[in-house]
C-alpha positions as CSV (number, residue, x, y, z in Angstrom):
1,M,-11.4,30.9,22.5
2,A,-12.4,33.9,21.0
3,G,-13.0,35.3,17.2
4,T,-13.1,38.1,15.2
5,I,-15.4,37.5,11.9
6,K,-14.9,41.1,9.5
7,G,-16.7,43.3,12.5
8,M,-17.5,41.2,14.9
9,T,-15.3,40.2,18.4
10,I,-16.2,36.6,20.0
11,E,-15.0,35.8,23.7
12,I,-14.1,32.5,24.0
13,G,-13.4,31.3,27.4
14,G,-11.9,35.0,27.7
15,N,-9.4,34.6,24.6
16,T,-9.9,37.5,22.1
17,A,-8.0,35.9,19.6
18,P,-10.5,35.9,16.3
19,L,-12.4,33.2,16.3
20,E,-11.1,32.0,12.7
21,Q,-7.9,32.0,14.2
22,A,-9.0,29.8,16.7
23,L,-10.6,27.1,14.9
24,K,-7.7,27.4,12.6
25,S,-5.7,24.7,13.8
26,T,-9.0,22.3,14.4
27,N,-10.3,23.0,10.8
28,K,-6.7,21.8,9.6
29,E,-6.2,18.8,12.3
30,I,-9.6,17.5,10.8
31,N,-8.8,18.3,6.7
32,S,-6.2,16.1,8.5
33,T,-8.2,13.1,9.7
34,Q,-10.2,13.2,6.7
35,K,-7.7,12.6,3.7
36,E,-6.2,10.2,6.0
37,L,-10.2,8.7,6.4
38,R,-10.6,9.0,2.0
39,E,-6.8,7.0,1.5
40,V,-8.8,4.3,4.2
41,N,-12.4,4.3,2.7
42,K,-10.2,3.9,-0.8
43,L,-8.4,0.9,-0.1
44,L,-11.9,-0.1,1.3
45,K,-13.4,-0.4,-2.3
46,L,-10.5,-2.8,-2.9
47,D,-11.5,-4.9,0.3
48,P,-14.7,-3.8,1.7
49,S,-13.9,-6.7,4.8
50,N,-10.8,-6.4,5.1
51,V,-10.8,-6.2,9.4
52,T,-7.4,-4.3,9.4
53,L,-8.9,-1.9,8.0
54,L,-12.7,-1.3,9.3
55,K,-10.7,-0.5,12.8
56,Q,-8.8,2.2,11.3
57,K,-11.6,3.1,9.9
58,Q,-13.4,4.0,13.1
59,E,-10.4,5.0,15.0
60,I,-10.0,7.7,12.3
61,L,-14.0,8.8,12.7
62,A,-13.8,8.1,16.1
63,E,-11.0,11.4,16.4
64,T,-12.5,12.5,13.2
65,I,-15.7,13.2,15.3
66,G,-14.3,14.3,18.6
67,K,-12.3,17.5,16.7
68,T,-15.6,18.3,14.6
69,T,-17.8,18.4,18.5
70,T,-15.3,20.8,20.0
71,K,-15.2,22.8,16.6
72,L,-19.0,22.7,17.0
73,D,-18.9,24.0,20.6
74,A,-16.6,26.3,19.7
75,L,-19.2,28.3,17.1
76,K,-22.4,28.1,19.6
77,Q,-20.5,29.1,22.4
78,A,-19.5,32.4,19.6
79,Q,-23.4,32.4,18.4
80,A,-24.0,32.3,22.3
81,Q,-22.0,35.1,23.2
82,L,-23.2,37.0,20.1
83,D,-26.8,36.4,20.9
84,E,-26.6,37.4,24.3
85,K,-24.5,40.7,23.1
86,M,-27.6,41.2,20.8
87,K,-30.2,40.6,23.8
88,N,-28.2,43.5,25.9
89,G,-28.0,46.3,23.1
90,G,-25.0,45.5,21.3
91,E,-24.9,45.6,17.2
92,V,-23.9,42.9,15.8
93,N,-23.0,42.5,11.8
94,A,-26.1,40.2,10.6
95,A,-24.3,39.0,7.2
96,E,-21.4,38.2,9.4
97,Y,-23.5,36.5,11.8
98,R,-25.7,33.9,9.1
99,K,-22.6,33.5,8.6
100,L,-22.0,32.2,11.7
101,E,-24.8,30.1,11.5
102,R,-24.5,28.5,8.3
103,E,-21.5,27.5,9.0
104,I,-22.6,26.2,12.8
105,T,-25.2,24.0,10.5
106,I,-22.6,22.6,8.0
107,T,-20.8,21.6,10.8
108,E,-24.1,19.6,13.0
109,G,-24.6,17.9,9.3
110,S,-20.9,16.9,9.4
111,L,-20.7,15.4,13.1
112,Q,-24.2,13.8,11.8
113,K,-22.7,12.3,9.1
114,L,-19.9,11.0,10.3
115,K,-21.9,9.5,12.9
116,N,-24.2,7.2,10.3
117,E,-20.4,6.5,8.8
118,A,-18.7,5.6,12.5
119,K,-22.0,3.3,12.8
120,A,-22.3,1.7,9.4
121,T,-18.8,1.1,9.6
122,G,-19.3,-0.6,12.8
123,D,-22.3,-2.6,11.9
124,Q,-19.6,-3.5,8.9
125,M,-16.8,-4.6,11.0
126,N,-18.9,-6.6,13.0
127,K,-20.7,-8.4,9.7
128,S,-17.0,-9.3,8.8
129,S,-15.9,-10.5,12.6
130,V,-19.2,-13.2,12.3
131,D,-18.2,-13.6,8.8
132,M,-14.8,-15.3,9.9
133,E,-16.8,-16.8,12.6
134,K,-18.3,-18.6,10.5
135,L,-15.6,-19.5,8.1
136,A,-13.5,-20.9,11.8
137,N,-16.4,-22.3,12.2
138,A,-16.9,-23.9,8.7
139,T,-13.2,-24.8,8.4
140,K,-13.6,-26.2,12.2
141,K,-16.3,-28.9,10.9
142,V,-13.7,-29.9,7.9
143,G,-11.3,-30.4,10.4
144,E,-13.1,-32.5,12.4
145,V,-14.9,-34.3,9.5
146,A,-11.4,-34.9,8.0
147,L,-10.2,-36.4,11.4
148,T,-13.2,-38.2,11.6
149,A,-12.8,-39.7,8.5
150,T,-9.2,-40.2,9.0
151,K,-9.7,-42.4,12.4
152,A,-12.2,-44.6,10.0
153,L,-9.4,-45.2,7.6
154,V,-6.9,-46.4,9.8
155,D,-9.4,-48.7,11.9
156,F,-10.7,-49.9,8.9
157,T,-7.0,-50.1,7.8
158,I,-6.0,-52.1,11.2
159,Q,-9.1,-54.7,11.1
160,G,-7.8,-55.1,6.9
161,V,-4.2,-55.5,8.5
162,K,-5.7,-58.2,11.6
163,M,-7.9,-59.8,9.0
164,M,-5.2,-60.3,6.5
165,T,-2.7,-61.5,9.3
166,A,-5.6,-64.1,10.6
167,A,-5.6,-65.1,7.2
168,C,-2.0,-65.4,6.4
169,V,-1.1,-67.2,9.8
170,S,-3.7,-70.2,9.2
171,A,-3.1,-70.6,6.0
172,A,0.5,-70.7,7.1
173,A,-0.8,-73.1,9.6
174,A,-2.4,-74.9,7.3
175,I,0.3,-75.2,5.0
176,T,1.8,-76.5,7.9
177,K,0.0,-79.8,8.7
178,L,-0.9,-80.1,5.2
179,A,3.3,-80.8,4.8
180,V,3.5,-83.0,8.3
181,D,1.3,-84.6,6.8
182,A,2.7,-85.5,3.7
183,G,6.0,-85.5,5.4
184,K,3.8,-88.7,7.1
185,A,2.0,-89.8,4.6
186,A,5.7,-89.8,2.7
187,D,7.8,-91.5,6.0
188,E,5.0,-94.6,5.8
189,I,5.0,-94.9,1.7
190,N,8.9,-95.1,2.3
191,T,7.8,-97.8,5.1
192,L,5.5,-99.7,2.9
193,S,7.8,-99.6,-0.3
194,R,11.0,-101.5,2.5
195,S,8.5,-103.9,3.4
């Protein structure tokens, strides 16, 4: 990659194309990912714990960090070449050199901001995962309590049915015995009345 910054020719990797032209595609890619990142951030304002959006944000940030790092490396390499040129007595446009230094500072700041945002997003993803795990555990506990309560109700109902069945059997036996005894008594009355 190489570049000309208004009167300064910078060679990077043997390529003598202008630095701004060489960084043009990198800047375009960074702008594209920044636009996508803004869209995801808008949606996260509506649902900050959406794990899918947080994952997308992490992926976009990682991509943007990579591209910004590439840009910073190219800028620093260009600066190193200019430093070497000045060291060997070559002339460099001072205003353009300062412009390059400012661009490096801005890019370093952007890179640090992206790294901080990626860390914060990672922390948010971890928090959301923990919250989801807590919700799953709470739901599991509610299910276990409901299952225990249902089992107790079924056991209580079965015991109630058994007790009612036993009472009905006892009552039926008592009624049967009463009917048999009544029949015997009526038979005895009938026998006595004939004699």
